[in-house]
ZAMARGU-4260 file (C-alpha; in steps of 0.2 Angstrom, whole numbers, plus 5000, padded with zeros to 4 digits):
<rodrens>
0) 4718/4988/5156 | 4722/4987/5137 | 4738/4982/5125 | 4742/5000/5123 | 4745/5003/5140
5) 4754/4988/5142 | 4766/4994/5127 | 4769/5011/5135 | 4772/5001/5153 | 4786/4991/5143
10) 4792/5006/5134 | 4796/5015/5150 | 4803/5000/5159 | 4816/4998/5145 | 4819/5016/5142
15) 4820/5020/5161 | 4814/5036/5155 | 4795/5044/5150 | 4803/5056/5137 | 4813/5043/5128
20) 4798/5031/5129 | 4786/5044/5122 | 4799/5046/5107 | 4798/5027/5104 | 4780/5025/5105
25) 4777/5040/5096 | 4764/5050/5108 | 4767/5065/5120 | 4776/5062/5136 | 4761/5068/5145
30) 4751/5054/5135 | 4762/5041/5142 | 4762/5046/5159 | 4744/5048/5159 | 4740/5030/5152
35) 4753/5024/5165 | 4744/5031/5180 | 4728/5025/5173 | 4735/5007/5173 | 4743/5009/5191
40) 4726/5014/5197 | 4717/5000/5189 | 4731/4988/5196 | 4731/4998/5213 | 4749/4998/5213
45) 4763/5009/5208 | 4774/5003/5194 | 4787/5015/5194 | 4798/5024/5207 | 4798/5042/5200
50) 4809/5050/5215 | 4826/5047/5206 | 4835/5055/5189 | 4830/5038/5182 | 4814/5031/5182
55) 4816/5012/5190 | 4803/4999/5193 | 4795/4996/5209 | 4793/4977/5216 | 4775/4977/5208
60) 4783/4984/5192 | 4796/4969/5192 | 4783/4957/5194 | 4772/4965/5179 | 4784/4967/5168
65) 4787/4949/5160 | 4768/4946/5161 | 4766/4962/5150 | 4778/4957/5138 | 4772/4941/5137
70) 4754/4948/5133 | 4761/4958/5120 | 4770/4945/5111 | 4755/4934/5112 | 4744/4948/5104
75) 4757/4950/5090 | 4757/4932/5087 | 4739/4931/5085 | 4741/4943/5071 | 4755/4933/5064
80) 4746/4918/5064 | 4731/4924/5054 | 4743/4933/5042 | 4750/4916/5038 | 4735/4908/5035
85) 4729/4924/5024 | 4747/4925/5017 | 4749/4942/5024 | 4765/4947/5036 | 4760/4960/5050
90) 4767/4967/5065 | 4783/4978/5070 | 4802/4974/5067 | 4815/4983/5076 | 4832/4983/5066
95) 4847/4987/5075 | 4862/4995/5065 | 4879/5000/5073 | 4881/5019/5075 | 4890/5027/5059
100) 4889/5012/5050 | 4879/5018/5032 | 4877/5000/5024 | 4867/5002/5007 | 4862/4984/5005
105) 4853/4983/5021 | 4843/4998/5016 | 4840/4989/5001 | 4833/4974/5010 | 4824/4986/5020
110) 4815/4994/5005 | 4812/4977/4996 | 4804/4969/5012 | 4794/4985/5014 | 4788/4985/4997
115) 4781/4967/5000 | 4774/4968/5018 | 4768/4985/5020 | 4758/4979/5036 | 4774/4977/5045
120) 4780/4993/5054 | 4799/4995/5054 | 4809/5004/5068 | 4828/5007/5065 | 4837/5009/5081
125) 4856/5016/5081 | 4868/5010/5096 | 4885/5002/5099 | 4887/4984/5094 | 4888/4977/5112
130) 4871/4985/5116 | 4862/4978/5101 | 4868/4960/5104 | 4860/4962/5121 | 4845/4969/5114
135) 4843/4954/5101 | 4846/4943/5115 | 4833/4950/5126 | 4821/4951/5111 | 4820/4970/5110
140) 4829/4971/5094 | 4824/4959/5081 | 4838/4959/5068 | 4855/4970/5071 | 4869/4974/5061
145) 4884/4973/5073 | 4904/4973/5073 | 4912/4960/5083 | 4930/4952/5086 | 4934/4937/5076
150) 4915/4929/5074 | 4897/4932/5078 | 4890/4932/5096 | 4886/4913/5101 | 4869/4907/5102
155) 4863/4919/5087 | 4858/4916/5069 | 4871/4926/5060 | 4877/4932/5042 | 4894/4938/5039
160) 4894/4953/5028 | 4913/4957/5031 | 4928/4951/5039 | 4944/4960/5038 | 4962/4963/5046
165) 4966/4979/5056 | 4978/4991/5049 | 4987/5006/5055 | 4984/5021/5044 | 4995/5037/5044
170) 4999/5052/5034 | 5014/5053/5022 | 5030/5056/5033 | 5024/5047/5048 | 5037/5034/5054
175) 5025/5020/5052 | 5023/5025/5035 | 5040/5020/5031 | 5040/5003/5038 | 5035/4988/5026
180) 5028/4977/5041 | 5020/4984/5056 | 5017/4975/5073 | 5005/4979/5088 | 5021/4984/5098
185) 5026/4995/5084 | 5008/5003/5084 | 5006/5006/5103 | 5022/5017/5102 | 5012/5031/5095
190) 4995/5039/5101 | 4981/5030/5093 | 4964/5038/5086 | 4951/5022/5085 | 4933/5018/5088
195) 4926/5018/5107 | 4923/5004/5117 | 4908/4992/5112 | 4914/4992/5094 | 4920/4977/5084
200) 4936/4986/5079 | 4941/4991/5097 | 4936/4975/5105 | 4949/4966/5092 | 4963/4980/5097
205) 4960/4979/5116 | 4959/4960/5116 | 4975/4959/5105 | 4984/4972/5118 | 4978/4962/5133
210) 4986/4946/5125 | 5003/4954/5123 | 5002/4964/5140 | 5002/4980/5130 | 4996/4997/5136
215) 4989/5007/5121 | 4988/5026/5122 | 4971/5030/5116 | 4973/5048/5113 | 4956/5052/5102
220) 4941/5041/5100 | 4926/5044/5086 | 4913/5034/5080 | 4913/5037/5062 | 4928/5032/5050
225) 4928/5050/5043 | 4932/5056/5059 | 4946/5045/5063 | 4953/5048/5046 | 4953/5067/5048
230) 4962/5066/5064 | 4974/5055/5059 | 4979/5066/5043 | 4981/5080/5055 | 4994/5072/5064
235) 4984/5068/5080 | 4987/5050/5082 | 4988/5033/5071 | 4972/5028/5065 | 4966/5011/5069
240) 4954/5004/5054 | 4948/4990/5045 | 4955/4987/5027 | 4941/4993/5019 | 4939/5008/5029
245) 4958/5013/5025 | 4955/5010/5008 | 4943/5025/5006 | 4956/5035/5013 | 4971/5030/5002
250) 4972/5047/4996 | 4978/5054/5012 | 4984/5040/5022 | 4995/5026/5021 | 4989/5009/5028
255) 4998/4995/5035 | 4992/4979/5041 | 4995/4975/5058 | 5004/4959/5056 | 5001/4950/5073
260) 4984/4955/5075 | 4976/4940/5067 | 4959/4941/5074 | 4948/4950/5061 | 4934/4963/5064
265) 4918/4956/5059 | 4903/4965/5052 | 4888/4953/5053 | 4870/4953/5054 | 4863/4943/5069
270) 4845/4938/5074 | 4837/4925/5086 | 4831/4908/5079 | 4813/4912/5078 | 4796/4908/5072
275) 4793/4926/5067 | 4787/4926/5048 | 4793/4945/5046 | 4810/4941/5053 | 4812/4926/5042
280) 4808/4936/5026 | 4819/4951/5030 | 4833/4939/5032 | 4830/4932/5016 | 4829/4949/5007
285) 4846/4954/5016 | 4855/4937/5011 | 4849/4942/4993 | 4855/4961/4994 | 4871/4957/5001
290) 4875/4943/4988 | 4871/4954/4974 | 4885/4969/4980 | 4899/4970/4967 | 4914/4966/4977
295) 4924/4978/4966 | 4914/4991/4974 | 4916/4984/4991 | 4905/4987/5007 | 4905/5001/5021
300) 4919/4997/5033 | 4918/4987/5048 | 4913/4994/5066
</rodrens>
């Protein structure tokens, strides 16, 4: 048994799929399968039930998983301790980013970190905010950019990047464009175009509707602000966006802050309190990158 086999085992267990696990560890599916089979022969037990469409852990696999994770973490800790003594940072970082959110300062932070710490392998993972939060809590993701409703998730360290009100965005001639103020009840009288469940914007909208016992008619959903704006501009529904999102489409959409939704949509970097020096360094670079942003230029919108 070696650390490589344990890494493949953990990847398959977390992905529940040999093909996705192979992509994650950057080798062929057949290579992952062969190494898992070899590990199973050495242990004298099957670790996975391969009979269904989704790969699941056997009883032996569930018993082995946490120990495998611990062994990999211990091996990485050895490199980190030596790195701290020698002034080098090594290892791996998995950075999460909510789907459809291109945020230049985060990329600047990653680039600055990489220039100084080329011994650290960086992986970038896109997913919805809810799953990224779960990934950070489970130590699968080291640091993530997520959208939340009102505040960053409890129990995690965070850096708030944007905190904005929700707006209704409509083309000229729409009834809401003629109103000086728009309420949630005004909004739900029309079909909506919005972000899918699992995003910060959608969480703010859903909670506000639930608080007033309103049932919104979600006509269309899209994970990118450009798509939502395009659909709304064609009259297919009222776009629900953040203030900075809507500002990007002022040439074709009129935005009205939804008066009675006071909870902001928040975009934040989150991470666990950790002794991992690579995470600490990336947080330092991230703080610097976001602090240096020109407020007049703004940031990419909240998801």
